[in-house]
C-alpha positions in Angstrom: 6.4 17.9 -13.2 3.8 15.5 -11.7 3.0 12.5 -13.9 -0.6 11.3 -14.0 0.4 7.6 -13.8 2.2 8.1 -10.5 -0.6 10.1 -9.1 -3.2 7.5 -10.1 -1.1 4.7 -8.5 -0.6 6.7 -5.3 -4.3 7.5 -5.0 -5.2 3.9 -5.6 -2.8 2.7 -2.9 -4.1 5.3 -0.5 -7.7 4.2 -1.1 -6.8 0.5 -0.8 -4.9 1.1 2.5 -7.8 3.2 3.9 -10.3 0.5 3.0 -8.1 -2.2 4.5 -7.6 -0.2 7.7 -11.2 0.6 8.3 -12.3 -3.0 7.4 -10.0 -4.3 10.1 -11.0 -1.7 12.6 -14.7 -2.2 12.1 -15.3 -3.8 15.5 -14.7 -1.7 18.6 -11.6 -0.2 17.1 -9.6 -3.2 18.3 -7.2 -5.2 16.1 -6.7 -8.9 16.6 -3.2 -10.4 16.2 -4.2 -11.8 12.8 -5.4 -8.4 11.7 -2.3 -6.6 12.9 -0.2 -9.2 11.1 -2.2 -8.5 7.9 -1.6 -4.8 8.2 2.1 -5.3 8.8 2.4 -7.7 5.8 0.6 -5.1 3.6 3.0 -2.4 4.8 6.1 -4.6 4.2 4.8 -5.5 0.7 4.4 -1.8 -0.1 7.9 -1.0 1.2 9.4 -3.9 -0.8 7.6 -2.7 -4.0 8.8 0.8 -3.6 12.4 -0.4 -2.9 12.1 -2.7 -6.0 10.9 0.2 -8.1 13.8 2.4 -6.9 16.5 -0.1 -7.8 14.9 -1.3 -11.0 13.9 -4.9 -9.9 10.2 -4.2 -10.4 8.8 -2.0 -13.1 5.1 -1.5 -12.5 5.2 2.3 -12.9 6.1 2.8 -16.6 7.6 6.1 -17.6 8.4 7.3 -14.1 
């Protein structure tokens, strides 16, 4: 069974990552070092959050 709270969070993160990516790629589809570092930091933060949710250190998705 798919829970609405998880779908809403996943859709929000997908939207946020798409906006971040296209914002950083707005000029000639070239990333600067700072922009690539920002994307990498966002990805690592997402992975850390998912890992934290998995082991129970972070509880942002209630009822999942």
